[in-house]
N, C-alpha and C positions, 0 to 999 in steps of 0.2 A: 504494499499499500504506499502511496506517495506520502512524503513528510507533511504532516498536517500542522502548519505553523500556528493556526488559531488554537488547536487543541493543546499544543505545547505551551502557548502563552496562558491559556486557562489553567493548565495543570500547575504551572509555576505560581499563578495567583492563588490557587487552592492551597498549595503548600504554605505559602506566605501568610494566608489568612489563618491557617491552622496554628502557625507560629505566633501570630498576633493574639490569638486567644489564650496562649499559654503564658504563665508567669515563669520567672526564673526559678531555679531550684534553690533550696535553702542551704546556708552555710551554718552548720550546727557546731557550737562550742561544746566539747565533751570534757566536763570537769571531773577528771580522775583524781584520786588521792595522790598527794605527794608530787604534783606537777610543779608547784612553786610558780615562778614567773615565766612559765612556758605555756603558751596557749595552744591547745590541740583542737583542730577544726576538721569536721567531716563535711565535704561537699556532697550533699544528698541527691544523687542522680536518680534515685528510685522513684522520685515524684513526677518524672516525665510521663506523658500520656501512655507510652508503651512500656513504662516501668523500669528503664535502665539508662545508664550512660550512653548506650548505643543509639538512643533516639536522636542525639545530636548528629552522630555519624550518618545514620540512615537518611536523615533530612538532607545533609550535605551531598551524599552520594546520589540521591534522586535529582537534586538540582543540577549537579555536575553532569549526570547522564542526559537530562533534558536539554541543557544548554549546549552540550556537545553534539546534539542531534542523534544520540544513541537510543533514545526512548521515544516511541511514537504511541498513538492511541490503541494499538493492538499488540504491543510488544510484551511477550512474556518475560518476567524478571526472574533471574536465577541467581542464587547467592550461595557461596560456601561459607559455613558458619558453625560455631559450636553452640549456637542457640540464641543468645540475646540480640545479636544484630539481625538475625532472621525474624525474630518477633517484631522488632522495630520496623524492618523493611516490609513485613506483611501488613503492618498498620498503614504505612504510606501507600502501598500497592492498592489496598482496599479503598483508600481515600481517592485514588485516581482511577479506580475500576479496572486494574490490571491483574492478570494472572501472576501468581507468585509461587515459586518452588524453592524450598530451602534444602540444600544438600548438606547433611550433617552426619556425624558419627553416631552409631547405634547407642553409644553411651550417654547421649544427650538426655537430660531429665524429661520425664513424661510431662511434667508441668509446662515446660517450654514448648513441647510438641503440641500440647493442647491449646496453648495461647496462640501459636501460629495458625492452628485450625480455626480458632475463634475469630481471627481477622480474615478468614477466607483463604489462607495460604495452605500449601501442600508441603509435606515433609518427605524427602527422598533420602533414606538412610543408607550409609555405607559402613563397612566393617571397622575401619579405623580412620583417624583424622587425616592421615597422609593421602587418602584417596579423594578427598573432597574437591581438590583443585581440578583434576582431569575430568572427574565426573560432571562437574558444573560446566566446564567447557564443552563437553560432549552434549549435554542437554541443550545448551544454548545453540549449538550448531544445528541439532536435529529439529528444534522447535522454532528456529528463526528468532530466538530471543536475545536478550542482553544479559551477559554475565556481569554482575555489578563489581565483583572482584575487590572486596573491601581491603584485602591484604596488599594490593598494589596501590589503590587510589585513596586510601584513608588520609595520608598526609598531603595529598594534592587537592582533595575536594574541600578541605577545611581552610578557611582564611585565617592563618595564624596571626595576622596583624590585628585582628579584632573581629568586628561583625558579630558580637555577642558569643564568641567562642568561650570554651570553659575557662581558659586562662584569664581572659579579660574579666569574666564574671567573678572569679576568685579574688582578683586584685581589687575590683570595685567593692566587693562585699567586705573586704578587710579594712577599708579606708578609715573607719571609725574605731577600730580595735587598738589596744595598747601597742601592738607591734604590727603595723599595717603592711610591712614588707616581710613575707615569710622567710624564715631561715631555710626551710626545706619544703618542697612539694613532693609527695610520694605517690606514684601511680604504678599500676601493673601494665603489662604489654600484651595485647592480643594481636592487633594489626601493627601497633606501634604508632598509630596516628595521634593518640592523645599525648603521648610523651613527646612526639615531634612538635605538636602544636604548642605545648607548654614550654618546652625548651627553647623554641624560637622566640616565643613571646617574652620570656624572661630577658632575652638579649635585646629584643626590639624595644621593650619598655624600659631598658636601662636598669632593670632590677638586679642584673648580674653584678654590677658594680656596688650594689648595696648588700651583697652577701647572699642573695637568694640562689639556691642550688636545687637541681632536680635529681631525684632518686627513683630508680625503677626496681620494683620487687618482682622477682621471677619465681614461679613454682617449680616443683619437681617435674621432670620429663620435658622441660622446655630448654631450648638451646639459645635463647637470647643472651643469657648470662655467659654461656661458653663463647659466643661470638664476640661479646664485649670484652671478656677477659683476655682472649687470645688474639683478637684482631682478625680472626678467620670467620667471616660471615657466610661461608659456604657450608658450615657444619650442619648436620641433620641428625635426627633421632627417629627411631621407628615407633616409639611409644608416644601416646597422647597424654596431655595434661588432664589430671583429675579435677583441676580447678577450672570450671567452665568459664569461658570468656577471656582468659589470659593463658599465656604459655603456648608455644607452638613447636612442632617438630622440625621447623626450619626457620631461619632468620628472615622474616617477611620483608618485602621491598619497602614497606612504609616505615619500618623501624630505622630511626636515624641515631646511631650510637654516639655520634660526635656532639650531640646536644645534651647527653646524659652525663652527670657528674659522679654518680655512684650507683652501683647495682648490688642487690642482695639476692642470694638464692634461699628461698624459704621452704623448709620441709612441709609437706602437705599436712602432717599431724599438727604442726604449729598453726597453719592457716585455719584449720577446722576448730582447734581449741580456742582461737581468737573469736570465733563466731559466738561461742557460749559466753565468753568474757564480755563481748559487746552486748549480748542479750541482757546480761546482768546490769550493765551500766547505761545502756541506751533504752532498754525496755522493749526491744523488738528484734526480730531476726533479720540478718543481712546475708547476702550471697557470699560465696567462697572467696571471690577475688578481694572483697573488702577485708576479709580475715588476713589474706596475704599482705595486703597493704598495711594493715595495722601492726603486724609483727615487725616489719621494717621500720615503721614509724616509731614504735616504742624503743627499738634499738637506737635510733637516732636521738630520741629524747634523752635516753640514758647517757649517750655520748655527750650531749650538750650539758647535762647536769654535772657530769664528771669534770668537764672543762670550765664550769662556772658560768656558762652562757645562758642568756635569756632570749626570748623571741617567740615567734609563732611557727607552727608546723601544720601543714594542710595535707590531708589525704582524701581519697574518694570513697564514698559509699556508693558502690557501682549499681547494685540492684537489691531488691528485697529477698528475704529468705524463703518466702512461700513457694518459690520455684524449685526448692531443693529439699522438700520434706522427705522424699524417698531416698536421699543420699546423705548429705552432710549432717542432717538432723535426725538420721535414722541409725540407732545403735547397731542394728543388724548389718547395715551396709558398711559401717566403719569396721566392724569385726571381720566381715568378709574381705575387706581391703587390708587387713592386718595393720590397722592404724590404732596406735595407743596414744590417747590424748593426755594421759596423766602427767608426764614430765613437763609438758608445755602448760597445762592447766596450773600446776604447782608454781611454775616460773611466773605466770601472770598474776597469781595471788601474791607472790613475793614483790612484784612490781607495785602492787597496791600498797604494800607495807613500806617500801623503800624508795620508790621512784626510779629504780634501776632494773634493767632487764639483763639477767645474768646468763642467758643461754647463748652459746657461741653460734654465730651464723657466718656462712661463707659470704664475703663481700669484697669488692674491689672498686677502686676509683680511677677514672680516666680510661677512655677507650684505647685499648692496646694498638689498634690500627690507625690511630689518629695521624701519626706522622706519614702514613702511606697515602693519605687522602689529600 
């Protein structure tokens, strides 16, 4: 079918009207014991209409596809995802009346599959996460559709200079806080788009000179940390991450290691123990990637306290925990995965008593391949 300019113009207007109806997400100050003059903030992305941080990305990817002429009024939309991006893209596909197919690993939580179906999307499941790329390309070819390819286009589709991206929102919401320029911002990496956006914005907004740094927390079975530590971004892994939404078996094209100042590798048991800790202090359930973020955040706070530093630290509450009732919040699933939360739960209790996180974590600063770029 010929490119329908009027339909595309109307589609863009529809997405912009949806955005205009939405408020910004909250920046929650989490008052934990023993923090002293360190402010801990959670950027609560679970309040987006589709329920996660990926709502921002999905909106940007649809606008990018429409303005590039890749999406027309009868274009099937295909995406490779571990779940949350697919939920958000299904939301926008329904908004525009387009068919949507999510290619995801079979390990994706049933709650996410159900949410995709709620928005009228279809789930195409593969055995493991490494298969999602080629299968998405195949479906797009056979159906004459558009493969959104979040892993390539995430860092391109988002305007890192502003336009209400997550970085601009964080800095704007901190303006009236005791420490308006954060010492650290901590995020996970799924596509790498969020870390690229925030890292660039820190430099663009001249916050780098005021001491703001970016940390990326990486879960087990992900190779972002390996690529950052060694400088070899061709490294791969056959296993998939158990923390849905972050961690990849390859270093994705949208991940920009040169804007990252520090990386942590977080054991899955630590990430999941942090969810129960957050439930105690926040009063609600969060998704697994939020737990991964929190462990790295508490380690950095501990480092600041030992150095006698004050300031603010910001991390992301990426999505709610209701999507993971069958996994992270299910004792039988944890047992089947041979995950023992006890050592990490005890360490989190000690943090409440002392303000220091005493469990060792793999970490490194400065991308090893920086001099080669």
